[in-house]
C-alpha positions as MATLAB code, in Angstrom:
seq = 'MNYFHERNIEDFLQAILEGKEPLITVEDGRDTVEIFSAIYRSTSEGRSIKWPMK';
ca = [
     105.152   83.802   82.352;
     106.024   81.885   85.522;
     108.028   79.447   83.413;
     110.625   82.091   82.549;
     110.862   83.361   86.117;
     111.396   79.812   87.340;
     114.140   79.227   84.756;
     115.883   82.479   85.720;
     115.751   81.627   89.423;
     117.040   78.100   88.764;
     119.891   79.473   86.669;
     120.741   82.061   89.343;
     120.837   79.455   92.111;
     122.892   77.078   89.953;
     125.357   79.884   89.217;
     125.804   80.454   92.958;
     126.381   76.750   93.585;
     128.878   76.487   90.714;
     130.552   79.844   91.317;
     129.793   81.123   87.812;
     127.998   84.072   86.230;
     124.246   83.630   85.736;
     122.851   83.947   82.215;
     121.241   87.252   83.207;
     123.624   89.418   85.188;
     122.985   92.252   87.617;
     124.144   94.655   84.911;
     121.551   93.227   82.490;
     118.820   93.742   85.076;
     119.971   97.271   85.852;
     119.987   98.182   82.141;
     116.457   96.823   81.748;
     115.162   98.827   84.719;
     116.868  101.968   83.410;
     115.379  101.534   79.932;
     111.854  101.123   81.316;
     112.382  104.046   83.702;
     113.387  106.230   80.759;
     110.322  105.102   78.806;
     107.955  105.875   81.704;
     109.648  109.199   82.389;
     109.506  110.171   78.710;
     105.811  109.333   78.582;
     104.917  111.203   81.776;
     107.016  114.274   80.908;
     106.176  114.250   77.203;
     109.788  114.602   76.113;
     112.785  112.557   75.011;
     115.013  111.146   77.733;
     118.698  110.503   77.074;
     119.832  106.982   77.687;
     121.765  105.953   79.605;
     120.271  108.225   82.218;
     122.581  109.938   84.683;
];
């Protein structure tokens, strides 16, 4: 698992140095967090959650 984190961090730092977009953007990360939040919320509340959440 650490391998993938290391690769993501390396890519992020390289993107900063080169002034380019990283392979995984902030938007990608935000979408991932929102998806998992919806899953957890759905499970805890026992109902469907619309995605994207508002």
